[in-house]
C-alpha positions in Angstrom: 18.7 23.3 5.7 21.6 23.6 8.1 24.8 25.1 6.7 26.9 22.3 8.1 25.4 19.7 5.8 27.1 16.9 4.0 24.5 16.9 1.2 20.7 16.7 0.9 20.3 18.6 4.2 22.1 15.9 6.2 24.1 17.5 9.1 27.6 16.5 10.2 26.4 14.4 13.2 30.0 13.3 14.0 31.7 16.6 13.4 33.6 16.2 16.6 34.4 12.4 16.8 35.5 10.7 20.0 36.5 7.5 18.3 38.1 7.2 14.9 39.1 3.8 13.4 42.9 4.0 12.8 43.4 0.4 11.8 41.4 -2.4 10.2 40.0 -4.8 12.8 37.0 -5.6 15.0 34.9 -3.1 16.9 35.7 -4.8 20.2 39.5 -4.3 19.9 40.9 -1.1 21.5 43.7 -1.3 18.9 41.1 -0.4 16.2 40.4 3.0 17.7 42.2 6.4 18.0 41.1 6.5 21.7 42.7 3.1 22.3 39.3 2.2 23.9 36.2 0.5 22.6 33.5 3.2 21.8 31.4 3.6 24.9 28.0 5.3 25.6 27.8 8.7 24.0 30.6 8.0 21.5 30.8 9.7 18.2 32.4 7.2 15.8 34.0 7.6 12.4 35.1 4.8 10.1 37.4 6.8 7.7 37.7 6.1 4.0 40.0 3.1 3.5 39.3 1.5 6.9 37.4 -1.7 7.4 35.8 -2.5 10.8 33.9 -5.6 11.7 31.1 -5.0 14.2 31.2 -8.0 16.6 29.5 -7.0 19.9 26.0 -7.0 21.4 26.0 -3.8 23.3 23.4 -2.0 25.3 25.3 1.3 25.4 24.0 4.0 23.2 26.4 5.4 20.6 25.6 9.0 19.6 26.5 8.6 15.9 28.4 6.5 13.5 29.8 8.1 10.3 30.7 5.4 7.8 33.1 6.6 5.1 35.0 3.3 4.9 33.4 -0.1 5.5 31.5 -1.3 8.6 30.4 -4.9 8.4 28.5 -6.9 11.0 29.9 -10.3 12.0 27.6 -12.8 10.3 28.2 -15.7 12.7 27.5 -14.2 16.1 24.8 -12.2 17.8 25.3 -8.4 17.4 23.5 -5.3 18.5 24.3 -1.7 17.8 22.3 0.9 19.8 22.7 4.3 18.2 21.0 7.6 17.6 22.1 8.3 14.0 24.0 6.3 11.4 25.1 8.1 8.2 26.6 6.1 5.4 28.6 8.6 3.3 28.8 8.5 -0.5 31.9 6.3 -0.5 30.9 4.4 2.6 29.7 0.8 2.9 27.4 -0.6 5.6 27.0 -4.4 5.6 24.7 -6.4 7.9 25.1 -9.5 5.9 25.4 -9.8 2.1 23.8 -11.8 -0.6 26.8 -14.2 -0.6 27.2 -14.2 3.2 23.8 -13.4 4.9 23.5 -13.3 8.7 23.5 -17.0 9.6 20.3 -18.8 10.7 20.1 -18.8 14.5 22.2 -15.6 14.7 20.6 -12.2 15.3 21.9 -8.9 14.1 20.2 -5.7 15.3 20.5 -2.0 14.8 18.3 -0.2 17.4 17.6 3.5 17.1 17.8 4.9 20.6 15.0 6.9 22.0 16.7 10.3 22.3 15.4 13.9 21.9 16.3 15.7 18.7 19.2 18.1 18.7 17.4 21.0 17.1 20.4 23.3 17.1 22.4 20.8 14.9 19.5 19.1 13.1 16.4 21.4 13.0 15.0 19.4 10.1 15.2 16.3 12.2 16.9 14.2 9.5 18.9 12.2 12.0 17.7 9.8 14.7 17.8 7.0 12.2 19.8 5.6 9.3 20.7 8.0 6.5 22.2 6.3 3.4 24.2 8.1 0.7 26.6 5.2 0.0 26.4 1.4 -0.3 24.0 -0.4 2.1 23.6 -4.2 2.3 21.4 -5.9 4.9 20.7 -9.6 4.3 19.1 -11.9 6.8 18.4 -15.6 6.7 16.1 -16.8 3.9 12.4 -17.3 4.6 10.4 -18.6 1.7 7.7 -17.8 1.0 7.4 -14.8 3.3 3.6 -15.2 3.2 1.5 -18.2 2.3 -2.2 -19.0 1.7 -4.1 -21.2 4.1 -5.5 -24.5 2.9 -8.5 -24.3 5.2 -10.5 -21.8 7.2 -8.8 -20.6 10.4 -11.4 -20.6 13.2 -11.6 -19.1 16.7 -10.0 -21.4 19.4 -7.8 -23.1 16.8 -4.2 -23.6 17.5 -3.3 -25.3 14.2 -3.1 -23.7 10.8 -2.6 -25.7 7.6 -0.9 -24.0 4.7 -1.3 -24.8 1.0 2.3 -26.0 0.9 5.4 -26.4 3.1 7.5 -23.4 3.9 11.3 -23.0 4.5 13.0 -20.9 7.1 10.0 -20.4 9.3 10.9 -21.3 12.8 9.5 -21.7 16.4 9.2 -18.3 17.9 8.4 -16.5 14.6 5.5 -14.1 14.8 2.8 -14.5 12.1 -0.2 -12.3 11.2 -3.6 -13.7 10.2 -5.7 -11.0 8.5 -9.3 -10.0 9.1 -11.3 -11.5 6.3 -14.8 -10.2 7.1 -17.0 -8.4 4.6 -17.9 -5.5 6.8 -21.5 -4.2 7.3 -22.1 -0.5 7.6 -22.3 -0.7 11.3 -18.9 -2.3 11.5 -17.1 0.4 9.3 -15.7 3.7 10.2 -15.4 4.7 13.8 -17.2 1.4 14.8 -14.4 -0.7 13.2 -12.3 -2.9 15.4 -9.9 -5.0 13.4 -9.8 -8.8 13.9 -6.4 -9.4 12.5 -4.3 -11.4 14.9 -0.5 -11.7 15.5 0.4 -15.1 17.0 3.6 -17.0 17.6 4.7 -20.3 16.0 4.9 -23.0 18.7 5.8 -25.8 16.3 6.0 -26.4 12.6 5.9 -29.6 10.5 6.0 -29.0 6.8 2.7 -27.2 6.0 1.2 -27.5 9.5 1.8 -24.8 12.0 0.9 -24.8 15.7 0.4 -21.3 17.1 0.1 -19.7 20.5 -2.2 -18.4 21.8 -5.2 -19.9 20.2 -7.0 -17.7 17.6 -9.6 -15.4 19.0 -11.6 -14.9 15.8 -12.8 -16.7 12.7 -10.7 -16.0 9.5 -12.9 -17.5 6.8 -12.2 -17.7 3.1 -14.4 -16.5 0.2 -17.7 -18.6 0.2 -19.8 -18.9 -2.9 -23.6 -18.9 -2.8 -23.5 -22.7 -3.1 -21.6 -22.8 0.3 -18.3 -23.8 -1.3 -15.2 -22.1 -0.1 -13.1 -21.0 -3.1 -10.4 -18.7 -1.7 -8.5 -18.7 1.6 -6.6 -15.9 3.3 -2.9 -15.7 3.7 -0.7 -15.6 6.7 2.5 -13.5 6.8 5.7 -14.2 8.6 6.9 -11.0 10.4 10.1 -12.3 12.0 13.6 -11.9 10.6 17.1 -12.3 12.1 18.3 -8.9 10.9 16.3 -6.2 12.8 16.3 -2.5 12.4 13.9 -0.9 15.0 13.2 1.9 17.4 14.0 1.5 21.0 10.5 2.6 21.9 7.6 2.9 19.4 6.0 5.4 21.7 9.2 7.5 22.0 11.3 9.2 19.4 11.2 6.8 16.6 13.9 6.1 14.0 13.6 6.1 10.3 15.6 5.0 7.2 16.2 7.4 4.3 18.2 6.7 1.2 19.3 9.6 -0.9 21.1 10.6 -4.1 23.3 7.8 -5.4 22.8 5.4 -2.5 23.2 1.8 -3.6 20.7 -0.1 -1.4 19.9 -3.9 -1.2 17.8 -5.0 1.8 16.7 -8.7 2.0 15.0 -10.4 4.9 15.2 -7.5 7.3 12.6 -6.9 10.0 11.9 -3.1 10.3 10.0 -2.7 13.6 8.2 0.4 14.8 10.2 2.7 12.5 9.1 6.0 10.8 7.9 9.0 12.8 6.0 11.1 10.3 2.4 10.9 11.7 -0.6 10.2 9.5 -1.8 13.8 10.1 -1.3 17.3 8.7 2.3 17.8 7.8 4.2 20.5 9.7 7.9 20.6 8.5 10.6 22.9 9.7 11.0 26.0 7.5 14.3 27.6 6.5 15.4 30.9 5.1 17.5 31.2 1.9 20.7 30.8 4.0 19.6 27.4 5.4 18.8 28.8 8.9 15.8 27.4 10.6 13.0 29.9 11.0 10.7 27.5 12.9 11.0 23.8 13.9 8.1 21.7 12.7 6.2 19.2 14.8 5.5 16.6 12.0 8.3 16.5 9.5 7.4 15.1 6.0 9.5 12.2 4.7 10.5 10.4 7.9 9.2 7.0 7.0 10.1 3.5 8.0 11.9 2.7 4.6 12.1 5.8 2.4 13.8 6.1 -1.0 13.9 9.9 -1.3 15.1 11.1 -4.7 17.4 8.1 -4.8 18.6 7.7 -8.3 20.7 4.7 -7.5 24.3 4.1 -8.5 25.5 5.4 -11.8 26.6 1.9 -12.8 23.7 -0.4 -12.8 23.9 -3.2 -10.1 24.5 -6.8 -11.2 20.8 -7.7 -10.7 19.7 -5.0 -13.0 17.8 -2.9 -10.4 18.8 0.5 -9.1 17.6 -0.6 -5.6 16.4 -3.9 -4.1 13.9 -4.8 -1.3 13.3 -8.5 -1.0 11.6 -10.5 1.8 11.5 -7.7 4.4 8.9 -7.2 7.0 7.8 -3.7 8.1 5.8 -3.7 11.3 3.8 -0.8 12.8 5.2 2.1 10.8 4.0 5.5 12.0 2.7 6.4 8.5 3.8 4.7 5.3 5.8 1.5 5.4 7.8 1.4 2.1 7.9 4.7 0.4 9.3 5.2 -3.2 9.7 8.9 -3.9 11.1 10.1 -7.3 13.1 6.8 -7.4 13.1 4.4 -10.3 14.1 1.0 -11.7 13.8 -0.8 -8.3 12.6 -4.2 -7.2 10.1 -4.5 -4.3 9.4 -8.2 -3.9 8.1 -10.6 -1.2 7.8 -8.0 1.5 5.2 -8.1 4.3 3.9 -4.7 5.7 1.7 -4.9 8.7 -0.2 -2.4 10.8 0.6 0.7 8.9 -1.0 4.2 9.0 -2.2 5.9 5.9 -0.8 3.3 3.4 1.6 0.4 3.4 3.5 0.5 0.1 3.6 3.9 -1.7 4.8 5.7 -4.7 4.6 9.3 -3.7 4.8 11.8 -6.5 3.6 10.0 -9.6 6.8 10.2 -11.6 8.2 7.0 -10.1 8.9 4.8 -13.0 9.9 1.3 -14.1 9.8 -0.1 -10.5 8.7 -3.7 -10.1 6.3 -4.4 -7.3 5.8 -8.1 -7.2 4.4 -10.6 -4.6 4.1 -8.3 -1.6 1.6 -8.7 1.2 0.1 -5.6 3.0 -2.1 -6.3 6.0 -4.1 -3.8 8.1 -3.6 -0.3 6.8 -5.3 2.2 9.1 -6.5 5.6 8.0 -9.3 8.1 7.9 -11.2 6.3 5.2 -11.2 9.6 3.3 -8.7 12.2 2.3 -7.2 14.4 5.0 -5.5 17.8 4.8 -1.9 17.8 3.6 -1.3 21.2 5.1 1.6 23.1 3.7 2.9 20.3 1.5 1.9 20.5 -2.1 -0.1 23.7 -1.6 -2.7 22.2 0.7 -5.7 20.2 -0.3 -6.4 16.5 0.0 -3.7 14.0 0.9 -5.0 10.7 -0.5 -2.1 8.8 1.0 -3.7 8.9 4.4 -7.0 7.3 4.0 -5.9 3.7 4.6 -4.7 1.9 1.5 -2.6 -1.3 1.4 -1.0 -0.1 -1.8 -1.1 3.6 -2.9 0.5 4.2 -6.3 0.3 7.8 -7.5 1.3 7.1 -11.1 1.0 4.4 -13.7 4.5 4.0 -14.9 5.4 0.8 -12.9 4.9 -2.9 -12.9 2.5 -4.2 -10.3 1.8 -7.9 -10.2 1.0 -10.8 -7.8 0.5 -8.6 -4.8 -2.0 -9.2 -2.0 -3.9 -6.6 0.1 -5.9 -7.4 3.2 -8.0 -5.3 5.6 -7.3 -1.7 4.7 -9.6 1.0 5.9 -10.3 2.3 2.4 -8.6 0.7 -0.6 -6.7 -2.5 -1.3 -5.0 -0.7 -4.2 -5.4 3.0 -4.8 -4.2 3.7 -8.3 -4.1 7.5 -8.3 -3.5 9.6 -11.4 -1.8 13.0 -11.3 -3.2 15.3 -13.9 -0.1 17.2 -14.9 2.8 16.2 -17.2 5.8 14.9 -15.3 9.5 14.1 -16.0 10.6 10.5 -15.8 14.0 8.9 -16.3 15.1 8.4 -19.9 17.2 5.4 -18.8 18.3 3.5 -15.6 20.5 5.6 -13.4 19.4 8.9 -14.8 20.1 12.0 -12.7 16.6 13.5 -12.4 18.1 16.9 -11.7 19.4 17.0 -15.3 16.6 17.6 -17.8 18.6 16.0 -20.6 18.4 12.7 -18.7 14.7 12.8 -18.4 11.7 12.6 -20.7 8.0 13.8 -20.4 5.1 11.6 -19.3 1.5 12.6 -19.3 -0.1 10.3 -16.7 -3.6 11.4 -17.6 -3.1 9.6 -21.0 -0.3 7.1 -20.5 -1.4 3.5 -19.9 -0.2 1.5 -16.9 2.9 -0.6 -17.6 1.4 -3.6 -15.8 -1.3 -4.3 -13.2 -2.0 -8.0 -13.1 -2.8 -11.0 -10.8 -3.3 -8.8 -7.8 -5.7 -9.7 -4.9 -7.6 -7.7 -2.3 -9.9 -8.9 0.4 -11.4 -8.6 3.8 -12.4 -5.6 6.1 -11.9 -3.0 3.4 -14.3 -0.7 1.4 -12.9 -1.0 -2.1 -10.6 -3.5 -3.6 -9.1 -1.4 -6.5 -9.7 2.3 -7.0 -8.4 2.8 -10.5 -7.8 6.3 -12.1 -5.3 4.9 -14.6 -5.7 4.1 -18.3 -4.8 0.8 -20.0 -5.2 -2.8 -19.0 -5.7 -4.1 -15.5 -6.0 -7.9 -15.6 -6.7 -11.0 -13.5 -7.7 -9.1 -10.4 -9.3 -11.1 -7.5 -11.4 -9.3 -5.0 -13.5 -10.8 -2.2 -15.4 -9.8 0.9 -15.1 -6.0 0.3 -17.8 -3.8 1.6 -18.6 -1.4 -1.3 -16.9 -2.0 -4.6 -14.5 -4.6 -6.1 -13.1 -2.2 -8.6 -13.9 1.5 -9.2 -12.9 2.6 -12.7 -12.4 6.3 -13.2 -10.1 6.6 -16.2 -9.3 9.8 -18.1 -9.2 8.0 -21.5 -9.5 4.2 -21.9 -9.6 1.3 -19.5 -9.9 -2.5 -20.0 -10.7 -4.7 -16.9 -10.0 -8.2 -18.0 -10.4 -11.3 -15.9 -11.9 -9.9 -12.7 -13.0 -12.6 -10.1 -15.2 -11.1 -7.4 -16.9 -12.8 -4.6 -19.2 -11.5 -1.9 -20.5 -12.8 1.4 -24.2 -13.6 0.7 -24.9 -13.5 4.5 -23.9 -9.9 4.5 -25.7 -9.1 1.3 -28.9 -10.4 3.0 -28.8 -7.2 5.0 -30.9 -4.9 2.9 -28.7 -1.9 3.7 -25.6 -3.4 2.0 -25.0 -2.7 -1.7 -21.6 -4.0 -2.7 -20.8 -3.9 -6.5 -18.3 -5.9 -8.5 -17.3 -3.0 -10.8 -18.4 0.6 -10.5 -17.6 2.6 -13.6 -17.5 6.4 -13.5 -17.0 7.0 -17.2 -17.5 10.8 -17.0 -14.6 11.8 -19.2 -13.2 8.4 -20.4 -13.8 7.5 -24.0 -14.0 3.8 -23.6 -14.3 1.2 -20.8 -14.4 -2.5 -21.4 -15.1 -5.2 -18.8 -14.4 -8.6 -20.2 -14.1 -12.2 -18.8 -15.4 -11.1 -15.4 -16.8 -13.7 -12.9 -18.8 -11.9 -10.3 -20.9 -13.6 -7.7 -22.6 -12.8 -4.4 -22.8 -9.0 -4.7 -25.8 -6.6 -5.0 -24.7 -5.6 -8.5 -22.2 -7.1 -10.9 -21.4 -4.0 -12.9 -22.8 -0.5 -12.4 -22.1 2.5 -14.6 -24.0 5.8 -14.1 -22.9 7.3 -17.5 -20.9 6.3 -20.6 -19.4 9.7 -21.2 -18.6 13.0 -19.7 -21.1 15.7 -18.6 -21.2 19.3 -19.8 -23.7 21.8 -18.7 -26.9 20.5 -17.0 -25.4 17.0 -16.8 -25.7 16.4 -20.6 -23.0 14.0 -22.0 -21.0 15.4 -24.8 -17.8 13.3 -25.1 -17.9 10.2 -27.3 -17.7 7.2 -25.0 -18.7 3.7 -24.5 -19.1 0.9 -21.9 -18.7 -2.6 -23.2 -19.3 -5.7 -20.9 -18.5 -9.0 -22.6 -17.8 -12.7 -22.1 -18.6 -12.5 -18.4 -20.6 -14.4 -15.8 -22.8 -12.7 -13.2 -24.6 -14.3 -10.2 -25.8 -11.3 -8.2 -29.0 -9.6 -7.2 -28.6 -7.2 -10.2 -26.3 -8.4 -13.0 -25.7 -5.2 -14.9 -27.0 -1.7 -14.1 -26.0 0.9 -16.7 -27.2 4.5 -17.0 -26.7 5.2 -20.7 -25.8 8.6 -22.3 -28.4 11.2 -23.0 -30.0 10.9 -26.5 -29.8 14.6 -27.2 -27.3 17.5 -26.7 -24.3 15.3 -27.4 -21.7 14.7 -30.1 -20.2 11.5 -31.4 -21.3 7.9 -30.8 -22.1 6.8 -27.3 -22.8 3.2 -26.7 -23.4 0.8 -23.9 -23.2 -2.9 -24.9 -23.5 -6.2 -23.0 -22.5 -9.1 -25.2 -22.0 -12.9 -24.8 -22.5 -12.8 -21.0 -24.5 -15.1 -18.7 -26.7 -14.2 -15.8 -27.8 -16.4 -13.0 -30.2 -15.8 -10.1 -28.6 -15.4 -6.6 -30.4 -17.5 -4.0 -30.6 -16.7 -0.3 -31.1 -12.9 -0.6 -34.5 -11.4 0.4 -36.3 -9.8 -2.5 -37.3 -6.1 -2.4 -40.6 -5.9 -4.3 -39.9 -2.2 -5.2 -36.6 -3.2 -6.8 -36.8 -6.8 -7.7 -33.7 -8.7 -8.9 -32.8 -8.5 -12.6 -30.1 -9.6 -14.9 -30.1 -6.2 -16.6 -31.8 -3.2 -14.9 -32.5 0.1 -16.6 -35.1 1.2 -14.0 -33.8 1.5 -10.5 -31.6 4.1 -8.9 -30.2 5.3 -12.2 -31.7 8.8 -12.5 -34.8 9.3 -10.4 -36.9 12.2 -11.5 -34.7 12.8 -14.6 -37.0 13.2 -17.6 -34.2 13.5 -20.3 -34.2 10.7 -22.8 -31.4 8.2 -22.7 -29.8 6.0 -25.4 -30.8 2.3 -25.2 -28.5 -0.5 -23.9 -27.6 -3.0 -26.6 -27.6 -6.6 -25.5 -26.1 -9.2 -27.9 -26.2 -13.0 -27.5 -27.9 -12.7 -24.1 -27.0 -15.6 -21.8 -24.6 -16.8 -24.5 -27.4 -17.6 -26.9 -26.4 -16.7 -30.4 -29.0 -14.3 -32.0 -30.6 -13.4 -28.6 -30.1 -9.7 -29.3 -32.2 -6.7 -28.2 -32.2 -3.2 -26.9 -33.1 -2.2 -23.3 -34.5 1.3 -22.8 -34.5 3.3 -19.6 -38.0 2.9 -18.2 -39.2 6.4 -19.2 -37.7 6.4 -22.7 -39.1 3.5 -24.8 -40.5 5.0 -28.0 -44.1 4.0 -28.6 -43.5 3.4 -32.3 -40.8 0.9 -31.6 -42.2 -2.7 -31.9 -42.2 -5.2 -30.5 -41.5 -3.6 -27.1 -42.2 -5.2 -23.7 -42.7 -3.1 -20.7 -41.3 -5.8 -18.6 -39.6 -9.2 -18.7 -38.9 -11.4 -15.7 -35.1 -11.0 -15.9 -34.9 -7.4 -17.4 -35.8 -4.1 -15.7 -36.7 -1.7 -18.4 -38.3 -1.6 -21.9 -37.1 -4.5 -24.1 -37.2 -3.8 -27.8 -36.1 -5.9 -30.7 
């Protein structure tokens, strides 16, 4: 890092100021400034400690830098615009663009625009500047919009200009931009390089309660989830992208700005529009390298950590804020970030609520390292997350290898130690929710405000064994491959997934996982294409000891629950770890209800069980029957282990179709012992040997 840094590698951008506030007052008054002139284009401005300046102009001139050591507050009752290359809020400084008590008034617009200027690599080889860098107190509060996103009450169809919401909204206004997500369940030919998103951004032309007129007319259908009966049961949401506090780049195709909050920054952003910010590309990282003296050896071409909103090792103020959170993000919109939209990195005890992130690259809302802890992610909406669909190289960061934050996830959480509830993900290239699990022990804060650089203020966490604090009432749908990719342990509850191409939930825990209350719906018209094989829950219980699926309601998919094994392989694919899959109190209306490959009967230790109990199975109409693999409530025949002669344990079925006493075992088709009686080679609703 450069030797002339103020901390955290942040250079002195205003080391040679041309305008210093010498009196409290308004920005537009010459008497406020040492130069006896209002700062002009190219000015380097310092607000010294103890000085208070009110920003009261809407200027098109580009200020080179603003160094806030005192207080800079935007006028809340008039239109303002600050065009600047770099703003640094020092440790004791305060930047206010509205406050909770006095937000920017409705009808008034406050804007900070990061100018499109080349980097000064001699001063800033790490390219930390060209944006807003916060070490002190930052408050940005726009006018209230509630909710920030809302569910439709009816399908939105092509050529429509009227949208009906479930309930009236407040603060939405004529001229606001709204996004309507792509809700299709994609066929194979529509995925990958063939994919063209059908999300739409339109403008509100008029609004009356819950009825919105938009312009232009919609170009595509945006249908809800349709059951096999033809009844629509879930509708998509629309998100409001407009706010009257705006932080954005002058040109999205130029040198973009970013926001980074470090160290003890005290940050509260509410109802702020963050437009075309962030410049780290969704590609191999290439950061500047420095020698031990902080001198740049080589300037990188794709710096890590320059995201739209980035909390970077931000431990928050030592004294807990009045609302109880170390940082607060409420009601913001993040539009077209270059890579991640909202990034929480080694930062804890924060609130991320009611935000809308649209058209991101890699992922929309992220926890980066896995040690992020006790943050609350509640009622956020992520729409259109573009990526590779698979992991891409991280390059020099983290020692190389895959970078799973680039594949296109609406939410990508790299550790389980947070609260995640009531969030909505729509049309992401890969995952609605990617719940990754780092394998190594990590240090997490022992209390709010902990200094993570002090071992005494931290405690250990083994994320491979620790259960998720909360994952509940989340929803994923439309133009994505997988709703929830879960590598965590513990309970995930009341998840709703619809119109996803491959899997509603993938469960890959390292110990135990309970999936309780899943609702999954598929598009039967897509399923009628014989090449499509969506599954409600796919369980990879290779090393996990126990997986339970209970209270599931899965309809319109190829398979309700599929599990290739119930415990981990060791040598020749033989299962050795004790393990179980239990599916109970559930309803399935799919081509296949349950398809479970049980554990091997020999060469293993401990009890391995696969149980289906107190669950109902219904035939799915409208799907062509493949005679080679006919539909079945429970299948132990097809696609489980072709050509594998090793004997498997039977599947135990209890109270089949919720009929007390209707209990039997189902053997893999090659395994039924001849001496077991009575056994039936086939039964209309079971694929495999049925033995009582």
